[in-house]
N, C-alpha and C positions, 0 to 999 in steps of 0.2 A: 504494498502498500505505499504511496508516495506521500512523504509530508506533505502542507500547504507552503512553504517555502522552494518544494522543490517543483511543489504545481504551479504557483504566482511562477515562477522563474522558465518556465516552459512558454506557458503562458505570454508573457512580454516577447521571449524567442520566436514567438510565432505571431505575435502584433505588429512588433518593430519592425519598420525595412530595414534591410543590412547596411551597414557603414561602404561606401564608396572605398577603393583599393588604395586612392594616394593618405585615407584618413588612416586606414587599418596597417598599413606602410609607414606611418610615420615614425619618427625617433620619439621616446620620449624623454624628457629631459627632466634627472634628477639629481646634478647639481646646483650646487647653491647659484648665486648671479655672484660674477666675476670683477672684483675693485673697481677695474678702469669703466666697467658699463655708470657704474655708480656714479663714477666724478664725472662722466658724458653726459650723465643726462639721460641717457638711453633704454635704465630703470624706468622709466617714470611711465614712459612709450608704452612698455612692455608689460609693468604691472596695469596699463587704462587699456591694454590687447586684452590680456589674461583675466581680469574683473569681465568687459565682456563679454567674452568666447562662453565663462563661465554664468552669465546672465542668457546669453543664448541657451545654452547647453541646460539652465533649470527653466528656461519658458516652453523648449523644447519635449523636456519632460513633464512637465506640466500639462503641455496642449498633450502628450501620446495617455498621460494616464484616465483623461478628461474623454478623446474615442474610447479608451480603454472600457470606461465607463459607462458611454456613450450603448455601446455595443453588448452589453453584459459580462465583461471581463469578469465582473469587481460581486458577478449576481451570486445570493448563497448555493443556487443550481450547479454553479459552476465549481462547486466543494462538496458536493455530494457522490460521496462514493461505496453506497448503500439504500437500498429501496424494501421497505416491506409490503409487502401480499396479503390477505387477510382470506381464506374461501368458507363461507359458510356454506350446509345444507343439511348437515343436523347436527352429526359429525364439524367440529371449524377448527383450522387449523391457522398458522402466522406461518409466511415464508420471508427470511432474510434473504435478498440478495446481493451482490456486488452490482455495479455502475452498468455493468452490460447482462444483468440479468441471470444470471447462473446464480442458484440458490447454494444457501454457505449456513444459512439453519433452518432449522425446523418445531414447532412447538404446538402441543396441543392445545384447545383453550374450551377445551371441556371436556367430561366424561366420555364421551362416543369417540372424539379424536385416538385417544389413551389406547383403544382396543387397538385402529388401524396401526398406530406407532407403535404398539408392541410388536408386532411382527418384526424380524431384523432385517429380514430381508423386505423385505417395503421399506423401510426407515434408510436401506442401502442404493435405493432407487432414485433417492433426493437429490444423496448430494453430487453436488456442482452441477449439473445438471441444470437447464434453461428451466425461466419458470412456467414458461408454455407449458414445457414434457411433465412439470411439476406437480403443477394440480390437475394434470390428466391420470396422474397417476392416481394419487389421493383420489377423487371422484371413481375413477374404475374399482377401487379398491370399496368404498362406501358403494359401490352400488352391488359387490358383493356379498359385502358384509348384510346387504340388506339395508341401509340405510336413503339409501335414496330406489324411493316407486318405483323398479321402471312398469309394473302395471298402469297407473294413471297418466292418460294423457293429457294431461297438462302440471308440470312441473318447476320449481326453478333450483338456479342456482346465486349465491349472492358473491362476486367480485369486489374486491377494497381494494386501492390503496393512496397515496396522500396528493395532495393537489402539483409535491416535488416530482413525483415520477413520471418518469419520460413515455410520451405519451403512445409512440408507435412502440412501446413493447408492453404496457398497456393493454393495449390495441389486440397487441400478438398473443400475449395470453386467451383474451376471451374468443378470437375465432377459433386457438386450438381449441375449447373449449367446446367453441359450436359444431366443431368441427367433429370430437368427439361423440357426442351428442346425436349427429347426422348421417354421422358411418355406424349406426351402433342403433340405429332406429329408435331413440329415446327422445322425446318431445320433452324435455328445458330448458327455459329460455335464460338465458348466465345475465344478472343482471349488474352491470356497472355503476360501481361509488365509488366517485372520485372524492375525498373528505380533507378536512384540514388534520396535522399532524395530532392535535389534541380530541379529535373525532375518534380518529384512529387507534388513538391510543386508551382512550375510554372504549370502545366496542374489543380491544384485546386484555383488559383487563388494569390497566396498567398508568398508574395515576406519578404525576408530579413531571411528566416528560412534555417540553413545550415545543422540540423543535425532534428533525426526524432523525437527529445522530442522537442525540439523548430516547428517543424512541430504541432503538438498534441497539442500543449499548444494554438498555431494560430489557429488551427478548434477549437479546445474546447469554444475561446471565441466569435467565428461568434453565429449567431441568427438563428436559425435552419432553417428560410427560403431566399433566398438569395435575395428580393426584401428590407425585412428588414434591408439590412446592410445601413450602413450611414445615419440610419435616427436621431437617439440619440442626436448628435450637430445643427440637421440640421433648417436652418432661415426657414420662410416663405413660402419665393420665390423657395429655394430649395428644399423642398417638393412637392410646385409645380410639379416641374421639375421633380422629380422621379416619385413622380406618372403620371404624363403622360407618362412618360418612361415606366414606371415596371405596369400600372394598366391598363391603357387606354391605350395605344399603342400597348398592347401586351395581354392581356386578354382578353376586354373588344374587341380590335377588330377581334382576335381570336374569341371568341363566337357572335359579331355581323354578321361579314361576313360568319362566318357558315350559320347562321340565314336566312339574305339575299338572299345566293345562295339557300338554299332548301325551298327559298316561291317565288323564281322568277315571275312566273307564276305568283302567284294570288299581287304581288305586278304592277306587270304591269298593270293586271285589277283594281286594284287601284288606278295610277293612270290616267289610262284611264273614269274612274266614277268618279274621281274628278274634272276630266278638264270637262268634259260632263254638272256637274253641276254650273261648276266655271264660265263657256257661258251661261248656265239655266239664272244662277243668276241677273249678266250682263243686258242680254234681260228684264228683268221683272225688275231692277232697273231703263233700260233708257227708256221703253216704253214710249209711251207719253200716254197711257190710267191707267198708277198708277193712286191708288187714291191720292195719295202724290205728282204729278207733279206738281212743280218744285226740291220738294223733290226726290231723289234719293233715294225711301223706300223697302228695300228687301222681299224679301217672309216672313219672321217670324215674319216682323214688319207686314206685311199687314193681316197676322194670325192671328195677335192680334183682329181685325174690321172681325169681319165675316160678317157686313152688307154692308161692304164696297159693293160702286158699278164698276163696271170694263164690259168690253163688252167681245162679245166671243172670239177674236182673245190673247186678255189677260189671259182671263177665261182659255186659252191652255196650255199658258206659267205654269199657275198657276199649272194645274195639272200635266204639261212634270215634273217640279218639286215635288214636291209628292213622285212620278212617284221612279222615282230617288234616291231618300231620304229613302224611303220601300226599293228598292232595294239590294239599299248600302250596310243598318243596317243588311239584312239578307242576302247579302253576306257574310260581315268579324264580325258582330255583335258589333257594331262599331253606337252610332245615332250621328250626327248633331245636335243640335239642335241651334243655330243663326250661324249670316256670320262666327261670329269671330270661329267658330267651323269650319268652313268649309273652312277660311282663312288657319289660324293653320297648316292644314290638303295637303292643298296644295302647302306651304310652305316647306314638305317635298320634295318637287315636284322641288324646284323653280332653274331654271338655268336650268336642265337638257331634256328638251324640244327635243325630237328625237333623246334621248341618246339609246343605246340596251342598260338596263339594265342585261342582261346575265354578257356580256364584264366590263361592268361597275364592277360591283360584283367583279369577277373573275382577276381585276386587279387593285382591288383595295390596296391602300400602306397603309400602315400603318402613314402615314406623311398625306395621304388624310382623313384618317379615323378622324387622330387630325385635323383635320382643320372643318368639317362635320358634326360631332361626333352625335350632337343634331339630323341632320338631315336624316341621319342613322335612329337612333329608333325611330324619328318620321315613316318612315315609317313601323315599325315594329309592332309599337303604331297605325296606322292606317288598317293595314289588324288584326287587334284585338291582338294581342299578347300581354302578361303579362309582362307590360316595367319598371314596377314599377322601382323595385331594380336598374334597368339599369341606370334614370333618375337620382335616386340619386348619385350613386358610376360617372358620370360623373362632378359634385361638387367636388370638390379639396381640399382638407380636409387643414384644420390649423395648426392643431397643431399632434405629433408622434404617440398620441394614439389613434386620428382620423384616422393616413396615416395604421396603422394593423388594424385596425376593419376594414376597407373598402377594403383595401388589400382581408383580412381572405371572405369578402365576395365576394369578387369577384373570390379569385379561388375555393369556395366553388359552386358559381356557374357552372361554366368551368367543375369541377369537375364531377357535376352531369348533365352536358349536350352531355360530351365526356361519360357517362360511359353511358348511353341513345344511342348516335350516332351509339359506335363502340360496342351494346352490341349481338347485331347478326353473329358480327365476331364473338365476343369469344365465342360467346356459341355454336359456329358452331362444329359439331364433328368431328376430325382426330384422324387417324390411328397411334396410337405408331409406334415410327422410330427403328427396329431392331436397332444391335451395327456394323454388315455389311453395311447396309443399310448409318447412318448416318461418316462411317469411308469412305464411297466411294462418298459424299457427299464433307464432305472435304477436300478427293484426289480431287475432281475436282475443287476445289478451289485456290488450292496451283499449279492445274497444270495450269491453266488460269491465275491465277491474281501473281503466283511466290513465296508467302504465306498468310498464314492470315493476317499478318498484312499488307501485300499492299493491301487487298479487305478490310480491314476496312476503308486507308485512302482513297480513290476509290467510296467507296459506299456512 
């Protein structure tokens, strides 16, 4: 990066005309005046000539500087060596580029963008790439993860930058996005928003930046991922609060809620079977023919004694329990081998008797999830889902290093989940959109909403 002094020197060299050869080749006088010149009066003439020459040079310099000012050489834009762009879909991201538009820094601006930027291969695609390519990479990943609804006939993304940004660079970036949409058959408008540095700073969530240079410095000091900010000097209690907010109540909540809804019928059957086994187990323990009566021995304790004697009625209960256990393992791939196993599985549905599970899962809030996260994860465990990672992530970290590591695991889980969930939509074949049809689509939005900005604000 050139210093401002070096840049100013280059601009002077480019703006000031070259000196004539005779001037360039003239000898430089360094010796003091000869004493004879002083005696014969020549020194006065020489000094006058010297003063006159200096005045002419100074006047020329003033004129040159004035012209340079007129032509914008000293304009702040000539000293801008970085630009800032934001791209909002739902995931929102900021890019810092050099003066040529090559990406030098990328930062997530919300939790959804964290998921996209959790993938190292995707993150690598942004480095030193033209901003016109970077925005397409980010948009394509957002589409693959289901954040950009490809089934809609009207959609939009917003591309923002400051008024200091090279207009040609902004236009090329917008054109690149529009080309991506047309090529992939996606009816999405590109809303361009040129705003002040202060407004752009506010949009990014940074305060106290009054110049583009200040803003880029502040952005470059941020962590790549949104949820990793403010953890450096956080206490254990503060870390726990941040973790619950940005990991448990966001990433884990989104994942678990999606899994619950996808498996709602299986969960209902699971709850019903556990209820049946609970009732059967209670009847066995309390039956008068229980071999251990008056001690309420459970099914698994009694099975340890194959020679235990009991009547036909009690034998029916034992056989019923055996059949239920076999059916449960066949249906969910989970074996219940003790009363503790049965109790732990049934506890996931405690206080939910008579609840419509589908409505419960659809209306589940982040706060509801935080209050009973272990129960909801337990429901997935009951139906045979691999919840080992989720169980680990439910434990709040004690250090910032643990926080970052668990956040990375949670984001990776969400990345894989959304990639699989929306794959069939992403890979669906769509016809390319002609320029005429795309123009018609844009005109329709303007006609209906008054402007693309209004459409963005209402969507």
